[in-house]
Residue, then its C-alpha position, 0 to 999 in steps of 0.5 A: m549932862s547925865e547919861t539919862a539925858a536926851g540921847a541916852r536910851p531907857p533901860q530895856p526889859d528882860r525879854s527872856s522872861v516874856s511869856a508865850e501869851d505876851a509874845a502872841a499878843a505882840f503880833p496878833d493879826r499876823r499870827r491869827g492869819a497864819i493859824g487860820a491858814m493852817y487850820t484851813g490846811l488841816a480841814l483840806t487834809l481831812i477832806a482829802t483823807a476821807t475822799p477815798y473812803a467816800d469813793r469806796a462806799t459810793t462811786h468806786l473811781l479808784a477800783d474802776h481805775i485799777r480795773d481799767g489799768y489792769p483788766t486781767y486782775s480778779q475782783a479780789r486783787v482789785d480790792s486788795a489794791v484799793s485797800t493798799y491805796l487806802v492804807l497809804l493815803s490814810v498814813i499820808g493824811a494822818l501825817g498831814v493832820l499831825a503836821w498841821i496841828g503841830a505847826a498851828r500850836s507852834v505858831r500860837a506859842g510864838w516859836r520863831w521857826a514855826r512859820p518857815a517849818a509850816t511852809v516846808l510842811f505845806a510844800l511837802g504835802a503839796g508834793a505828795g499830792l502832786t506825786g499821787l496826781l502825776t505818777t504813772d504806774t506800770s499800766g501807763a496810767t496814773g496811780l490814782p484816778p485824776a479826781l482823787g489825785w486832785a482831791g489830794i492837792g485840795s481842788q477838783p478840776g472839771g476834766r480828766p485830761g490825758n486819759r488813754p484807753a485802758v488797753e491799747e496796742t503799742a508799736t511792739g505789738m504788746r498790749r499796754g494796760t496789762p501787767r508785764s507778766t501777763q502780756t503776750p504778743l498780739t497774734h492778729a494783724r494790726k489795723d495799719e498793716p495790709 
C-alpha cells in the first residue's frame, strides 16, 4: 500500500496565501450579519450624537435640565454648560463612529480579533451611555436629562422615573439643587416643625 491509500490525507493548500476576499467568502452569512449589526450600531451612534444638537435647536431639554438643577445659574452659564455637554457628547460620538467603522472593516477583511474587539467596543459604548443616563451631578439630578441619556444607549422609554424637584429642602436645612457655593441655610421654619 502506498501513502496516498485509503487512510492518508490529501495535501492541504497553503493557507497563508489565502486573500481576505477568499476568507470572507468562506463564511459570508456570519460576517454579513455581524457587519450589518455594526452598521446598525453606527447608525444608532450617529442618531445619538445628533440628538443633543436637535434638542438645542428645538426642545431645549438639556438647557431646562441644567436650569432646573442649578436655578441660580445665569442664562450665559446655562448656555456654557450646554456647549460643554455638546462638545463632550460629540467627542464620544465621534469615537463611537470611528470604532464602528473600524470594526466593520476589520470583520470584512477577515481579521480573527475583529468580532471580539467589536463586542468590547459595544460594551464600552453601552457603558458610556449608561454613565450619561445614571450619573448624578452636584445638584442631585442626573447630568443628562433622561430623554437624552436614553438616546445615548439607543432607546427611548416613555417615562421619566426618579425625577425629583429641582430645589428641595434637605434634613440639614440646605436647599438641594443649588451649587454648594451659593447654598445658604433656610431661615424660615420647616413645614414639619411647629
